[in-house]
C-alpha positions in Angstrom: 30.2 12.5 41.3 30.9 11.5 37.7 33.1 13.8 35.5 33.4 14.5 31.8 35.4 17.0 29.6 35.5 18.6 26.3 37.5 21.2 24.4 36.2 24.2 22.4 38.4 25.6 19.7 37.4 27.9 16.9 39.7 26.0 14.6 37.6 22.8 14.8 34.7 23.9 12.6 31.8 21.7 11.5 29.9 24.3 9.5 27.5 27.3 9.7 24.5 27.0 12.0 22.0 27.3 9.1 18.8 29.1 10.2 16.9 26.5 8.3 17.8 24.0 11.0 15.2 25.6 13.2 12.2 24.8 11.0 8.7 23.5 11.9 5.8 21.8 10.1 2.2 22.7 9.6 -0.1 19.9 8.3 -3.8 19.7 7.8 -4.0 17.3 10.7 -6.0 17.5 13.9 -6.0 21.1 15.2 -2.7 22.2 13.8 -4.4 24.5 11.3 -8.0 24.8 12.4 -7.9 25.9 16.0 -4.2 26.2 16.0 -2.7 28.8 13.7 -6.2 29.7 12.2 -9.4 30.3 14.1 -11.8 33.0 12.8 -13.7 34.5 15.7 -10.9 34.0 18.3 -10.4 37.1 20.4 -6.9 37.5 19.1 -7.7 36.6 15.4 -7.1 39.1 12.6 -9.6 39.7 9.8 -8.3 36.7 8.0 -8.7 34.4 11.0 -5.0 34.1 11.9 -4.6 33.7 15.7 -2.5 36.6 17.0 -1.5 34.8 20.2 -0.1 31.9 18.2 1.7 34.2 15.9 3.4 35.8 18.9 4.5 32.5 20.2 5.8 31.4 16.8 8.0 34.5 16.6 9.2 33.8 20.1 10.0 30.2 19.2 12.4 31.4 16.5 11.0 29.2 13.7 12.8 29.9 10.4 11.1 27.7 7.8 7.7 25.9 7.9 6.9 22.9 5.8 3.3 22.8 4.4 0.7 21.2 3.8 1.9 17.8 4.8 2.8 15.2 5.7 0.5 12.3 4.9 -2.2 14.8 4.1 -0.4 16.0 0.9 -0.5 12.6 -0.8 -4.3 13.0 -1.4 -4.5 16.8 -1.6 -5.8 18.9 -4.5 -4.0 22.3 -3.9 -6.5 24.2 -6.1 -9.3 23.3 -3.6 -7.8 25.8 -1.2 -7.7 28.9 -3.4 -10.3 31.4 -4.5 -13.5 32.6 -2.7 -13.9 30.7 0.5 -17.6 30.1 -0.1 -16.8 28.3 -3.3 -14.3 25.8 -1.9 -15.2 22.1 -1.8 -15.4 20.0 1.3 -13.3 16.8 0.9 -12.6 13.5 2.7 -9.0 13.4 3.9 -8.0 9.8 3.8 -4.8 10.3 5.7 -6.3 11.3 9.0 -10.0 10.3 8.5 -11.3 13.8 8.6 -13.4 16.2 6.6 -11.3 19.0 5.1 -13.2 22.3 4.6 -10.4 24.0 2.6 -11.1 27.3 4.3 -7.4 27.6 4.9 -5.3 27.0 1.8 -2.2 28.1 -0.1 -2.8 31.8 -0.1 -3.8 31.9 3.5 -0.6 29.9 4.4 1.6 32.4 2.5 -0.1 35.3 4.3 0.4 33.6 7.6 4.1 32.8 6.8 4.8 36.4 6.0 3.1 37.5 9.2 5.1 35.0 11.2 8.4 35.9 9.5 9.1 32.4 8.3 10.2 30.9 5.0 7.6 28.6 3.3 8.6 25.1 2.4 5.9 23.6 0.1 5.2 19.9 -0.6 3.6 18.6 -3.8 1.3 15.6 -4.1 3.1 12.7 -5.7 0.8 10.1 -4.2 -2.4 10.5 -6.2 -1.1 13.1 -8.6 2.1 13.8 -10.6 4.2 16.0 -12.8 1.5 18.3 -14.2 -0.1 19.1 -10.9 3.4 19.9 -9.4 4.0 22.2 -12.3 0.6 23.9 -11.9 1.1 24.7 -8.2 4.7 26.0 -8.9 3.4 28.2 -11.7 0.6 29.6 -9.4 3.1 30.2 -6.6 6.3 31.5 -8.3 5.6 32.7 -11.8 5.3 36.5 -12.1 2.3 36.7 -14.4 1.0 36.5 -17.9 -0.1 32.9 -17.7 -3.4 31.3 -16.6 -2.3 30.2 -13.2 0.0 33.1 -12.3 -2.8 35.5 -13.3 -5.2 33.5 -11.2 -3.0 34.1 -8.2 -3.0 37.8 -9.0 -6.8 37.7 -9.3 -6.9 36.0 -5.9 -5.1 39.0 -4.3 -1.3 38.2 -4.6 0.1 40.5 -7.2 3.7 39.4 -6.6 4.9 35.8 -6.8 5.5 34.0 -3.5 8.9 33.0 -4.7 9.0 29.7 -2.7 12.5 28.2 -2.9 12.1 24.9 -1.0 9.9 22.1 -2.4 9.3 18.6 -1.2 8.7 16.0 -3.9 5.9 14.2 -2.1 5.9 12.7 1.4 6.9 9.3 2.9 6.1 7.3 -0.3 8.0 4.4 1.0 5.3 3.8 3.6 2.5 1.4 2.9 0.2 3.6 5.0 0.6 6.4 2.4 -2.1 7.1 -0.2 -0.2 6.4 -3.4 2.5 4.3 -1.9 5.3 3.4 -4.4 8.3 1.2 -4.8 11.7 2.9 -4.7 12.0 2.6 -8.5 8.5 4.0 -9.1 9.1 6.9 -6.8 12.6 7.6 -8.0 11.6 7.9 -11.6 8.6 10.1 -10.7 10.7 12.3 -8.5 13.4 12.7 -11.2 10.9 13.6 -13.9 8.9 16.0 -11.6 12.1 17.7 -10.4 13.4 18.1 -13.9 10.2 19.7 -15.1 9.9 22.0 -12.0 13.4 23.3 -12.5 12.5 24.2 -16.1 9.8 26.5 -14.7 12.0 27.9 -11.9 15.7 27.0 -11.9 16.2 28.8 -8.6 14.3 26.3 -6.5 15.7 23.5 -4.3 14.1 20.1 -4.2 13.8 17.5 -1.5 13.4 13.8 -2.5 11.6 11.5 -0.1 14.0 9.4 2.0 12.9 6.7 4.4 10.0 7.4 6.7 12.2 6.2 9.6 15.4 4.2 10.2 13.4 1.1 11.1 11.8 0.7 7.7 12.6 -2.7 6.1 13.7 -0.8 2.9 15.9 1.7 4.7 19.2 2.3 2.9 18.1 0.5 -0.2 15.3 3.0 -0.7 17.6 6.0 -0.5 20.1 4.3 -2.9 17.5 3.4 -5.5 15.8 6.8 -5.4 19.0 8.7 -5.7 20.2 6.5 -8.6 17.2 8.0 -10.5 17.0 11.5 -9.1 20.5 12.6 -7.8 21.0 15.1 -10.5 17.6 16.8 -10.0 17.4 17.1 -6.2 19.3 19.0 -3.6 18.2 17.2 -0.4 17.1 13.7 0.7 14.6 13.7 3.5 14.7 11.9 6.8 11.9 11.5 9.4 11.9 10.1 12.9 9.9 10.2 16.1 10.8 8.9 19.5 8.1 7.3 21.7 8.4 7.4 25.5 5.2 5.4 26.0 7.0 2.3 27.5 8.4 4.3 30.4 12.0 3.4 29.7 13.4 6.7 30.7 17.1 5.8 30.1 16.4 4.8 26.5 14.2 7.8 25.6 16.9 10.1 27.0 19.3 8.5 24.6 17.1 8.9 21.5 19.7 11.3 19.8 22.0 8.3 19.5 19.6 6.9 17.0 19.2 10.2 15.2 23.0 10.5 14.9 23.3 7.1 13.4 20.4 7.8 11.0 22.0 11.0 9.6 25.4 9.3 9.3 23.9 6.4 7.4 21.8 8.5 5.0 24.9 10.7 4.2 27.0 7.6 3.6 24.3 6.2 1.2 24.1 9.5 -0.7 27.9 9.8 -1.0 28.0 6.2 -2.2 25.6 7.0 -5.1 27.6 10.2 -5.8 30.8 8.2 -6.1 29.2 5.5 -8.2 27.7 8.0 -10.6 30.7 10.4 -10.6 28.7 13.3 -9.1 30.9 16.0 -7.5 28.1 17.8 -5.7 27.4 16.8 -2.2 23.7 16.2 -1.3 22.4 17.4 2.0 19.8 15.9 4.4 16.5 17.6 5.0 15.4 16.2 8.4 11.9 17.6 7.9 10.0 15.6 10.4 11.3 14.9 13.9 10.0 15.0 17.5 9.0 13.1 20.6 5.6 11.4 20.0 3.5 9.1 22.1 2.6 7.1 18.9 0.8 4.3 20.7 -2.1 6.7 21.3 -2.8 7.5 17.6 -4.7 4.5 16.4 -7.2 4.7 19.3 -7.9 8.3 18.3 -8.6 7.2 14.7 -10.7 4.2 15.6 -13.1 5.8 18.0 -14.6 8.4 15.7 -16.2 9.0 12.3 -15.6 11.6 9.6 -15.4 15.0 11.5 -13.7 18.4 11.0 -10.4 19.2 12.8 -10.7 16.7 15.7 -8.2 16.9 18.6 -5.5 14.4 17.4 -2.3 13.4 19.2 -2.3 16.5 21.4 0.4 15.1 23.6 1.3 16.8 26.9 5.1 16.9 27.0 7.0 16.3 30.2 10.3 17.8 31.4 12.1 14.7 30.3 10.6 15.1 26.8 12.1 18.6 26.7 15.5 17.2 27.5 15.2 14.8 24.6 14.1 17.5 22.2 17.1 19.6 23.3 19.4 16.7 22.6 17.9 16.1 19.1 18.7 19.8 18.4 22.3 19.3 19.6 22.6 16.3 17.1 21.2 18.3 14.2 23.7 21.1 14.9 26.6 18.6 15.2 25.8 17.6 11.6 25.5 21.1 10.3 27.9 20.3 7.5 25.4 17.9 5.9 22.0 18.7 7.4 20.7 21.7 5.6 17.0 21.8 6.7 15.2 20.5 9.8 11.5 20.7 10.7 10.1 19.8 14.1 6.7 18.3 13.7 4.3 19.9 14.2 4.0 23.5 15.2 0.7 23.8 17.1 -1.4 21.2 19.1 -0.4 18.1 17.0 2.6 17.0 19.1 3.5 20.7 19.0 5.6 23.1 21.2 2.5 25.4 21.1 -0.9 24.3 22.5 -4.2 26.1 22.3 -7.8 25.8 23.3 -10.5 26.8 20.9 -11.6 30.3 21.8 -9.2 30.3 24.7 -5.5 30.7 25.5 -2.3 29.5 23.9 0.7 28.3 25.9 4.2 27.0 25.7 4.7 23.3 26.1 7.9 22.1 27.9 9.6 21.3 24.5 9.1 25.0 23.4 11.9 26.2 25.6 15.0 24.2 24.4 13.9 24.9 20.8 13.5 28.7 21.4 16.7 29.0 23.3 18.7 27.0 20.8 17.3 29.0 17.9 18.1 32.2 19.6 21.7 31.4 20.7 23.0 29.0 18.0 24.3 31.8 15.9 27.5 31.5 13.9 29.7 28.5 13.3 29.2 25.0 14.9 32.4 23.7 16.5 33.4 20.1 17.0 33.6 19.3 20.7 34.2 15.5 21.0 33.5 15.1 24.7 35.2 12.5 26.9 32.2 11.1 28.8 31.3 8.3 31.1 28.8 5.8 29.7 25.7 4.2 31.0 23.6 1.3 29.8 20.2 1.5 28.1 17.8 -1.2 27.0 17.3 0.2 23.6 20.7 1.5 22.5 23.2 -0.4 24.7 26.0 1.7 26.2 25.7 5.4 25.5 27.7 8.4 26.4 26.1 10.3 29.3 27.2 13.7 27.9 26.0 15.1 24.6 27.4 18.5 23.5 27.9 21.0 20.7 29.1 24.5 20.6 28.4 27.5 18.4 30.8 30.4 18.1 29.6 33.8 16.8 32.8 35.1 15.1 31.4 38.6 14.7 30.7 39.2 18.4 33.0 36.6 19.9 30.2 35.1 21.9 30.1 31.3 22.5 27.1 29.0 23.3 27.7 25.5 24.5 24.7 23.2 24.5 25.1 20.3 26.9 22.8 17.4 27.8 23.3 15.1 30.7 21.5 11.9 29.7 22.3 10.1 32.9 20.5 9.8 36.2 23.0 11.6 38.4 24.7 15.0 38.3 27.7 15.4 36.0 30.7 17.6 36.5 32.0 18.9 33.2 35.3 20.6 32.4 35.2 22.7 29.3 38.6 23.7 27.8 38.4 27.3 26.5 42.1 28.1 26.2 41.7 28.7 22.5 39.4 31.6 23.4 41.6 33.7 25.7 39.8 36.2 27.9 36.3 34.6 27.5 34.0 34.9 30.5 30.9 33.1 31.7 27.6 34.8 31.1 24.8 32.4 32.1 24.1 28.7 32.8 20.5 28.0 31.8 18.6 24.8 32.4 15.0 23.7 32.5 13.2 23.8 35.9 10.4 21.3 36.5 10.3 21.6 40.3 12.2 18.3 40.7 9.3 16.5 38.9 10.6 14.9 35.6 6.9 14.2 34.6 5.8 17.8 35.0 3.9 19.2 32.1 2.7 22.7 31.2 -1.1 23.3 30.8 -3.6 26.1 30.3 -3.9 26.3 34.1 -0.2 25.9 34.8 1.6 27.2 31.7 5.0 27.6 33.4 5.5 24.4 35.4 8.5 23.6 33.1 10.4 26.8 32.4 14.0 28.0 31.9 16.0 28.9 35.0 19.5 30.4 35.4 21.9 28.6 37.7 24.4 31.5 37.7 27.4 32.3 35.7 29.8 29.5 34.6 33.2 30.1 36.1 36.3 30.4 33.8 39.7 29.9 35.5 43.0 29.4 33.6 41.1 28.7 30.4 38.8 26.0 31.9 35.1 26.3 32.8 33.8 23.9 35.3 30.0 23.3 35.5 27.7 20.9 37.2 24.9 19.5 34.9 21.9 18.2 36.9 20.8 14.7 36.2 18.7 14.2 33.1 19.0 17.9 32.0 19.4 20.1 29.0 21.7 23.0 29.5 22.8 26.2 27.7 26.1 27.6 28.8 26.7 31.1 27.4 30.1 32.9 27.4 30.9 36.5 26.5 33.9 37.6 24.5 36.7 39.4 26.3 36.2 43.1 27.0 37.4 45.3 24.2 
């Protein structure tokens, strides 16, 4: 049996496990909104049409921040269409996803939902078909206390107090030629700088996210970030990164190693941002907002778009996630935590139905997809300070990424309670014995070893009829002897190892 090792020491700190790393994303796409978080007439819906069963699962998931309303959708969106009396709202063509948008759910409904869910709203402004003035208008409506036309309109619409949204995205994926309002890096950089400067005149307390590359494979990757930040570094607080990993080709070894690509992506974006900072003599370090990430069977999307006309809220990329997909999601979370010093926000895309951890049927039940579980457990137990682990691991070959380490780990230490959580992923196809050095934490004891149980079927999925085929399972308590914990990680598995502080 193969072996690996790592050491956990509270002195080797990466940074705080920011709660904003456990964000999600709600876009007007498919059934994420209509039939997902919002469905008037559903047996669990409240008087506003918010699905209570979905709200319960969102709270259980541990989501901290939710990005809204897009995504590609925002690049053609008129935010004012979604406010005021529902009967007066216009129906529009959404060019991003070839649907009819009813605007029955808009900004005020989202803010009400966010409060009910206990999440922080993260708003995006349209810099595809619109610009500085429209961004200022939505900010005034959202954050200004009152006494102006738009803030008083918000009050008239039922929100006496400002929403006080602190996180704002300056558009979405405008490097992509698929985007309505696609721009060159110079065009977008100038627009982002001017929009950001004006928005901070309205509300200096906000933080702004500039669009980075839509993915690491874009032909303009790196140069896009450098050019945009040459224009907008002083105005923005984050640069975004987006990535999705597609298992469609059946190459299991490569999909299990997807976090290798995410790790490189983050490192390269940070290096580019720091290069611009050095060149322009900026002393402030920019952070990354990884505000779209997930597993996504992307090859299915175009067929969905091609086979239908203009309809309302069609079922769109409602992927059934396997046990293997859940391991990949767990490893991507490990990677985000390992970069906690420079990644300040992260949003899994999307929250419900559209490649989401939560699935629903219209008028029927909601259930947890396989990928729900590593997210929920990581959000619950990654409390405190992320520690550098640097595992010594065997390697194995993959077609997509070459030789990769079989073991991926991070650890989070709660200094207040003394508790320790180690997140460990075995990317390989055989069991792995791991020795964890805990001598720097004398007296610590094993609490639980949790993995995901799929009944020995890596392709198992959860469904309305079988909502718990993939579910967390405890393998017992990790032993700790002479300051070393020895555990066996099953092949192709995500694992949470919990340790309690010494008795006091």
